[in-house]
C-alpha positions as CSV (number, residue, x, y, z in Angstrom):
1,M,51.4,-188.4,-75.6
2,T,50.4,-187.5,-72.1
3,A,52.5,-187.5,-68.9
4,V,50.6,-190.3,-68.0
5,E,51.0,-192.4,-70.8
6,E,54.4,-194.1,-71.4
7,A,56.4,-194.8,-74.0
8,P,56.1,-197.8,-75.7
9,A,58.7,-200.6,-74.7
10,P,61.1,-201.5,-77.7
11,P,60.9,-204.4,-79.6
12,K,62.1,-207.5,-78.6
13,T,65.0,-207.5,-81.1
14,L,66.3,-204.1,-80.3
15,R,66.4,-204.6,-76.8
16,Q,68.6,-208.0,-77.6
17,L,70.3,-205.9,-79.6
18,V,71.4,-203.5,-77.2
19,R,72.4,-205.8,-74.6
20,Y,74.7,-208.7,-76.8
21,T,76.4,-205.5,-77.8
22,L,76.6,-204.2,-74.0
23,I,77.5,-208.2,-73.4
24,G,79.6,-208.1,-76.5
25,G,81.6,-205.0,-75.4
26,S,82.7,-206.9,-72.2
27,G,83.7,-209.7,-74.4
28,V,85.4,-207.8,-76.7
29,V,87.5,-206.1,-74.1
30,L,88.6,-209.7,-72.4
31,D,89.3,-211.0,-75.5
32,L,91.2,-207.8,-76.2
33,V,93.1,-207.9,-72.8
34,V,94.0,-211.8,-72.8
35,F,94.7,-211.0,-76.6
36,L,97.2,-208.0,-75.5
37,L,98.7,-210.0,-72.9
38,L,99.6,-213.3,-74.6
39,H,100.9,-211.9,-77.5
40,N,102.7,-208.5,-76.6
41,T,104.0,-210.0,-72.9
42,A,104.1,-213.8,-73.3
43,G,105.2,-213.8,-76.8
44,M,102.8,-215.9,-78.2
45,D,102.0,-216.1,-82.1
46,E,99.1,-213.9,-82.9
47,Q,97.2,-216.5,-84.4
48,L,97.7,-218.7,-81.2
49,A,96.7,-215.8,-78.6
50,N,93.4,-215.0,-81.2
51,A,92.3,-218.5,-80.3
52,I,92.6,-218.2,-76.9
53,S,91.4,-214.8,-76.2
54,T,88.6,-215.2,-78.0
55,T,87.2,-218.5,-76.7
56,V,87.7,-216.2,-73.2
57,G,85.1,-213.9,-74.5
58,I,83.1,-216.2,-76.3
59,A,82.5,-218.5,-72.6
60,N,82.0,-215.0,-70.6
61,N,79.5,-214.0,-73.9
62,F,77.5,-217.3,-73.6
63,V,76.9,-217.2,-70.0
64,L,75.7,-213.8,-70.1
65,N,74.0,-213.5,-73.1
66,A,71.8,-216.8,-72.2
67,R,71.1,-215.1,-69.0
68,F,70.0,-211.8,-69.8
69,T,70.1,-211.2,-73.7
70,F,67.9,-214.2,-75.3
71,E,66.5,-215.4,-71.5
72,R,67.3,-219.2,-72.6
73,R,68.3,-221.7,-70.3
74,D,67.6,-225.0,-71.9
75,R,69.8,-227.1,-73.6
76,L,72.5,-225.1,-72.4
77,F,75.0,-227.7,-73.6
78,V,73.8,-227.6,-77.0
79,R,73.4,-223.9,-77.3
80,F,77.1,-223.7,-76.3
81,L,78.2,-225.7,-78.7
82,R,76.2,-223.7,-81.4
83,F,77.2,-220.6,-80.0
84,Y,81.2,-221.7,-80.2
85,A,80.8,-223.1,-83.5
86,V,79.5,-219.4,-84.5
87,G,82.7,-218.0,-82.1
88,L,84.6,-220.3,-84.5
89,T,83.8,-218.4,-87.6
90,G,85.0,-214.9,-85.5
91,I,88.3,-216.6,-84.7
92,V,88.3,-218.1,-88.8
93,L,87.6,-214.8,-89.6
94,T,90.4,-212.4,-87.8
95,N,92.3,-214.9,-88.8
96,L,91.9,-214.3,-92.5
97,L,92.5,-210.2,-91.4
98,F,95.7,-210.9,-89.9
99,L,96.8,-213.0,-93.1
100,A,95.8,-209.8,-95.4
101,F,96.5,-207.1,-93.6
102,T,99.5,-208.3,-91.0
103,D,101.6,-210.9,-93.0
104,G,100.4,-209.0,-96.5
105,L,100.4,-205.4,-95.5
106,G,102.6,-205.3,-92.5
107,I,99.7,-203.6,-90.7
108,D,100.1,-204.3,-86.9
109,A,98.8,-207.0,-85.3
110,N,96.8,-205.4,-82.6
111,V,95.1,-202.6,-84.8
112,V,93.7,-205.4,-87.2
113,K,92.5,-207.5,-84.0
114,A,90.8,-204.1,-82.7
115,A,89.4,-203.4,-86.2
116,S,88.2,-206.7,-86.4
117,L,86.0,-206.6,-83.3
118,P,83.0,-205.1,-84.4
119,L,82.7,-206.8,-87.8
120,V,82.6,-210.0,-85.7
121,L,80.2,-208.9,-83.3
122,A,77.2,-208.0,-86.2
123,L,78.0,-211.6,-87.6
124,Q,77.8,-213.6,-84.6
125,F,75.0,-211.7,-83.7
126,V,72.9,-212.3,-86.3
127,L,74.3,-216.4,-86.4
128,N,73.3,-216.5,-82.5
129,R,70.1,-214.9,-82.6
130,K,68.6,-217.5,-85.3
131,W,70.9,-220.3,-84.6
132,S,72.2,-221.0,-81.3
133,F,69.0,-219.2,-79.1
134,G,66.7,-219.3,-81.9
């Protein structure tokens, strides 16, 4: 490649994954901070704190992903409902992990919540790319 040739642009899916991951990171931080405040500071049950904190993260991520990742601004209400439904899979998966690891094995809920986030992110990217913004 010569100095005047530009490197090829990354494939669209890769760009979307990078953006989704960065936006997801902001949602993860927001989700985790809200969870810690509700569970540790307010003393809320981890299941309810998880549902609320995840909902806050989902709303944040929907707005940013609709604008920057998937660049879709049509049918926003339908897309949000789908995005939220995908987000509910994250709530369910995390709650199952709480049952298994916190209730079953006595592992701290904060550790389980933090460890669940990469798994939930990967699952939700695939579902959102194909269904919510497809």
